[in-house]
N, C-alpha and C positions, 0 to 999 in steps of 0.2 A: 745905846747899850744892849737893849733887847734884840735889835736887828743883828747886832754883831753876834749874839749868842745863836741865833737863827743860821747865820751863815757858818759859823764854826761847826754847828751841829750837822749842817747839811754836808760840808766838805768832809767831815771825819765819817759820816754814815756812808757816803759814796765810795770812800777809801776802804771802808771795812767790806763793802759789797764786792769791790774788785779783789781784795785779799781772800774773800769766801769762794769766789768763782775759780780762782788759781788753786786753792786748796782742793775743791771738789775735782778739778782736773787732774791733779797731782794724784789723788786717791784712786781715780779711774785707771791711770797709768800703772800704779802700783798692782792693782788688782789683776790687770790684764797680764803682767810679768810674772805672776804668781803660779806655781805648778798646778795648784788646785784651784779652780775659778770660783769665787764666791760672789754672792750678791752684793751690790754696790752699798745697801742699807746696812750690811753687817760690818762696814768699815768705820773704825772710830774718827778716821781722819776726815771722812765725808760727812759725818754728823757734826764733826767741829766746823767745817765750811758752812753747812746748814744754819748752826747756831749763829754764826758771823753774819750770814746773810739775813736771817730773821732780825738780829740786833740792828743792822744796818737800815732796814726797812722801817722799823720803829723809830729810829733816829731821824730818818726822812719825814715820816709822818708827824714827828713832834716838831721838827724845824719849820713846817708851814703855819705852826701857832705862833711862831715868834719873828718871821721874816716874810716879805711879800713873796706871791707867787713868782713874779717876775725875776726875783734872785735866786729862790730856791730852785726852780726848774733848771736853768742853764748849767747849775753846778753839779748836774748828772754827769758832765764831762769828765769830773775827777775820777769817775770809776773807769773811764776809757784810759786816760793816761796813767792812772794807777795801774791798770792791768798790763799795759805795755812795759812799764817798768818793774813791777812786781814778778812778771813771768820769767824775768832774767834770773831770779833767784829760786822760785819755785820749779819752774819748768826748764832751766839750763838753756834758755834762748839767748841768741846773740842780740845785743843793742844796735838797732839800725839808726842810720842818720836822719831817716824819716821820724823814727820816734822821737829824737832829740829836738828837731825842727818843729814837728807838730806839738810836742809837749811845750815848748817854749811859746808857741803862738796861742795855745790855749790857757797857759798860766797868765799870759798878758791880757787875753779877753776877759779872765776871771776877775783880775785886777781892775779892769775899767767897769765890769759889771758891779763889783762891789763899791766901788768909788762913787760911781754916778746913778745907782738906782735911787729913786726918791724916798725919803724916810715918810713912811705912812703910819698912822696910829694901828697898833698890833691888838688892841682889846676890840675883839669882835663879839658882839652879843647876839643873842637869839633873834631880839627884835630887829636889829640891824640886817640880818640874814634874810628875815621875813621881807623886809622893805627891798632888799637887793633883788630877791626873787620875782618880784612883781613890777620892777622898774622896767620902763619902755626899751631902754638899750638892750637889757638882757633878754627881754621877749622877742625883739627883732632878731637878735644874735642865735637865740635858740630855734627860731622859726627857719633861719637859713641853715643851720647846722643840721636840722632834721631833714630838711629838702636836700642837701648834699649828701647826707648819710644815706638816704633812700635812693637816691640815684646810684650811688657806689654799690648798694647792697643789691640792686637790681641787676647791675652788670656781674656782679659777683655770683649770684644765685641763678639768674635765668640765662645769661650769656656764658657762664662758666668762666669769667675773666679772673685770672689768678695773678695779674701783674703785680710787681713789687710795690709800686706807687698806690694801686688802688688798696691793696691791704694795708700799708702803713697809714694811708690817709685815714681809713676807718679806725685805725688804733688811734690816731691823733686826735680825731674828733671825739672820740669816747674818753681820751685822756684828759681833754679839756673838762668834761663834766666830773671826772675823777678827782682833779686837782681842786676845782670849786668846792666838793664835798669835803675832801679831805682837810682843806683848810678851815672850813666851817666847824667840822667835828673837832679838830685839833683845838682850835681857838676856844670853843666852848666848853671842852674839857678843862683846858687850862685856867680859864675863868672859874669853873667849878671848883677846882682844887684850891684857889685863892680865896674862895668862901663866896663867890657870887655865882649862886646855884643857876645853871642853865640847862640842865638834863631834864627839867620838868615840862619843856616846851616840845610840841610836837615836831617842829621844824629840825631838831636834833635828831630824831628818828627817821624823819624823811632823808636827811642827808646821810644817815648811815646805809639805808637801802639803796639810794643812789650810787654811793661810793662802792658797795659791793657789787651791784648790778653792772655798772660801768666798767669796773676793774674785770670782772670775770669774763665779760665780751671781749675786752681789750686783750687779755691773756690769750683767749682763743684765736684772734686773727693773727697776734704776733707770733704765736706758736706756728701757725702754718706758713707764714712768711719764713721763719726760721727753717722750716722742714723744706720748703721749695727753693730757697735761695741761700747762698753763702752768708755766714755771719759777717763777712767783711763788707758786704753790701747792705745787709739790714742795719747793722749798728749805726753807722753815720746818718743814714736816711732817716731812720727811726728818731735819732737824737734831734736832728735838725726839724722833724715835722712835730715831734712832741715839745720841744722847747718853744716853737713858734705858736703852736695851739694853746700850750698853758699861758704863755705870756699875753696873748689876746685875751683869754678868757679872764685872766687877772685884771688887765686894763678895763674890761667892759663890765664884769661883775663886780670887783672890788674897787674899780676906780682909782687904781694905784698910781697911774701918771696924771691925775686930775691937775695938780698944781705944779707939775715939773717944768722946768725951764728947758727951751728948745735946744740949748747945748747938751743939757743932761740927756736928753732924748737921743740925741745924735751919737753921743758917746756910748750909751747904752747899746744901741744898735750896732755900733762899730765894734763893741766889745763881744756880742752875740757872733758877728760876722768872723772875727778872728777865732773864737772857740769853734765855730763851724769848721772853718777852714783847717784848724789844727786836728780836729777828730777826722776829717777825711784824709788829711795826709798820714796820719797814724794808721788808719785802715787800708790805705791804698796799697795795692800790691803785696799785701799780707797773705801768706799761703795758709790755706786751711790744714788742719793736722787731723788724721783719721788713724785711729787705734787700729793696728794690724791684729786681727783676732784669727787664729787658723780655723778653718772648718773642721778639720779632723786632726787629732793629735796622733800623728805617725809614731809618735814614741811608744805608744801601746801596741802597736803591730810588730811581731817579731820579725828581726833582720831589716827593718826599715829605719832610716835616719829621720830626725825631726826636721820638718821642713815647714815654712811658712804658709805655702800653698800647695795643693795636690796637683793643679793644673796651672801651667805658665799663663801670663797674660799675653795676649795677642793683639798686635797692632790693627789687625783686620777689623773691619766694620761688621762683618758676619761671623763673629765669633761662636765657635761651636757647630758650624756647617761648612759645607764643602765650599771652597772657592770657586770662581766661575771657570778658571783654568783647568781645575781639577774636575769639574762638572763635564766641560767639553771633551776632556781626555776620555772620561768614563763613557760617555755617548758614543765616541767614536770606536771605542773597543767593543 
């Protein structure tokens, strides 16, 4: 019953996040269409989206205290399919066949995840977290993760490799630490609210520092990936990497599949595969939208009509310079 509460909380939270992102996009569109451009932070609609985003993140944080990481992390796909369907109402987009097919596969995968994820005790005390931190499986996992992260960071810093896989792998490695810390903090707060005080243990504050630090660096690399690559490529790859990394960390640190049957493990992995496939289908061939903002408002120039651009687009690769043919003619003359 507690695990079901966590599932419902995670699904509702991710749905709220998808609604908030569409509301923020809608707010930016409205501001661009206005005659007098205003900062986005002065829009009430934008602040409504931010409030829903914060509420969704708090709900996700709380869900980790009631359900296993292996179940909460894959439910992030709810925000992906939610955005695909909600954008039809908020942004007046057309529903694609790929959205329906991807949504069906993702929902089927979610059903398998919820059905076959093993039930584990959710009362996580500070003493248990301390024991998990010094267990040899987690120590080996931490050493391997640090080595891989340092190799990726070397290529990122010294070799200037900004490939999407390198960036999102670093995000995923940091995310594994984030979800471990989030679950520990959320569980200890939930127990403290019930009357079993856990906030006096030093491990609680260690986990808070780990959560904040890993989350900050995670956002840094994710923002850079979003800046260099299209969201249609970043979203599905990041979802797959994050879910895989979070599930592995839950299995190793919290031993969530310790007593699971082989059939349950297989069906859980099959559910993850369907969710991954559904997210890729939804994001595949999805066009990026760019808001058309004029460089100069020609309406303020007497005798000029309002146009979107001052200078027309040119298919030439040497835009703004003389073509080779024009250059040769000039030399002959």
